[in-house]
C-alpha positions as CSV (number, residue, x, y, z in Angstrom):
1,M,13.7,-10.3,-6.2
2,S,11.2,-9.4,-3.6
3,T,10.4,-11.7,-0.7
4,E,7.0,-13.1,0.2
5,A,7.3,-11.2,3.5
6,E,7.6,-7.9,1.7
7,A,4.7,-8.9,-0.6
8,G,2.5,-9.8,2.4
9,Q,2.7,-6.3,3.9
10,A,-0.9,-5.3,3.3
11,G,-1.7,-1.7,2.9
12,R,1.9,-0.6,2.3
13,A,3.2,0.5,-1.1
14,R,6.6,-1.0,-2.0
15,H,9.0,0.7,-4.4
16,Y,11.7,-1.1,-6.4
17,Q,14.4,-0.2,-8.9
18,W,15.5,-2.9,-11.4
19,A,18.9,-1.3,-11.5
20,E,19.4,-2.0,-7.8
21,M,18.2,-5.5,-7.8
22,P,20.6,-8.4,-8.5
23,L,20.1,-10.4,-11.7
24,E,19.4,-14.1,-11.0
25,P,21.3,-16.2,-13.5
26,M,19.3,-19.0,-15.1
27,K,20.2,-21.3,-17.9
28,A,22.7,-20.1,-20.5
29,G,21.8,-16.7,-21.8
30,I,18.9,-16.0,-19.4
31,E,18.8,-13.7,-16.3
32,R,15.8,-12.5,-14.4
33,Q,14.5,-10.3,-11.6
34,F,11.1,-10.3,-10.2
35,V,8.8,-8.5,-7.7
36,V,5.9,-10.2,-6.0
37,G,2.8,-8.3,-4.9
38,T,-0.2,-9.7,-3.1
39,A,-1.8,-11.2,-6.2
40,T,0.6,-10.5,-9.2
41,M,4.2,-11.0,-10.1
42,V,6.2,-8.8,-12.5
43,A,9.4,-10.2,-13.9
44,R,12.2,-8.6,-16.0
45,I,13.8,-11.2,-18.1
46,L,17.1,-10.6,-20.1
47,L,17.7,-13.1,-22.9
48,A,20.8,-13.2,-25.1
49,K,20.3,-13.8,-28.8
50,G,19.9,-17.6,-29.2
51,A,18.6,-18.3,-25.7
52,H,15.9,-20.9,-25.4
53,V,13.1,-21.1,-22.8
54,P,12.1,-24.8,-23.0
55,R,8.6,-26.0,-23.5
56,H,6.6,-25.7,-20.3
57,S,3.2,-24.7,-19.0
58,H,2.0,-23.2,-15.7
59,P,-1.3,-22.5,-14.0
60,N,-0.7,-18.7,-14.2
61,E,-1.9,-16.3,-16.8
62,Q,1.1,-14.6,-18.4
63,V,1.2,-11.3,-20.1
64,T,4.5,-10.7,-22.0
65,C,5.7,-7.2,-23.1
66,I,8.8,-7.0,-25.1
67,L,10.8,-3.8,-24.3
68,S,13.7,-4.5,-26.7
69,G,14.7,-7.3,-29.0
70,A,12.4,-10.1,-30.2
71,L,11.0,-13.4,-28.9
72,R,9.5,-16.2,-31.0
73,F,6.9,-18.1,-29.1
74,V,6.0,-21.6,-30.2
75,F,2.6,-23.2,-29.4
76,D,1.2,-26.5,-30.4
77,D,-0.8,-25.0,-33.3
78,H,1.1,-21.8,-34.2
79,E,4.1,-19.5,-33.7
80,V,4.2,-15.8,-33.0
81,T,7.1,-13.3,-32.9
82,V,6.7,-10.5,-30.4
83,R,8.7,-7.3,-30.8
84,P,9.0,-4.0,-28.9
85,G,5.7,-2.3,-28.3
86,E,3.8,-5.7,-28.6
87,V,2.1,-7.7,-26.0
88,L,1.3,-11.4,-25.9
89,C,-1.3,-12.9,-23.5
90,I,-0.8,-16.6,-22.7
91,P,-3.7,-18.3,-20.9
92,P,-3.1,-20.7,-17.9
93,H,-1.9,-24.2,-18.8
94,L,-1.1,-23.5,-22.4
95,P,2.2,-25.2,-23.3
96,H,4.8,-22.9,-24.9
97,E,8.5,-22.3,-25.5
98,A,10.4,-19.2,-26.6
99,F,13.5,-18.4,-28.6
100,A,15.4,-15.1,-28.4
101,L,15.9,-13.9,-32.0
102,E,17.9,-10.9,-30.7
103,D,19.3,-9.8,-27.3
104,T,15.9,-9.2,-25.6
105,E,14.5,-7.4,-22.6
106,D,11.1,-8.8,-21.7
107,L,8.6,-7.8,-19.0
108,D,6.4,-10.7,-17.9
109,I,3.3,-10.3,-15.6
110,F,1.9,-13.4,-13.9
111,Q,-1.3,-13.8,-12.1
112,P,-1.2,-15.4,-9.6
113,P,2.5,-15.2,-8.8
114,R,4.7,-18.1,-9.9
115,T,5.3,-20.1,-6.7
116,D,7.8,-22.3,-8.7
117,W,10.0,-19.2,-9.3
118,M,9.7,-18.2,-5.6
119,D,10.6,-21.6,-4.2
120,G,13.3,-22.4,-6.9
121,S,11.5,-25.5,-8.3
122,D,11.5,-24.1,-11.9
123,A,14.0,-26.7,-13.1
124,Y,13.1,-26.0,-16.8
125,L,14.8,-22.6,-16.5
126,R,17.9,-23.6,-14.5
127,G,21.2,-24.7,-16.0
């Protein structure tokens, strides 16, 4: 993951390679990497089939792009399954949870960056 110091270097482009960044183990079946810019965060999430992201909400807008596999998102009033080539936009403060229907590679974009992820206070995702 990138550091806030790297993100704060105004006027300087930063280049990252997912393959060279360590995967952060989360709860069973979930690993992540993320890069933080000045106003946006991009996260690569790997979920094993059967992994569950518990119900939560956050003040950040979330744009989810599935690169491979499938995630079923559950909201209060509906469910949606997102597959490769599909994008789901989740507005701020909307409670949701997700279930990996297959081994899944997910790219999430958050604006503003998730401070709970950067400071490690995201207990809902930790073992």
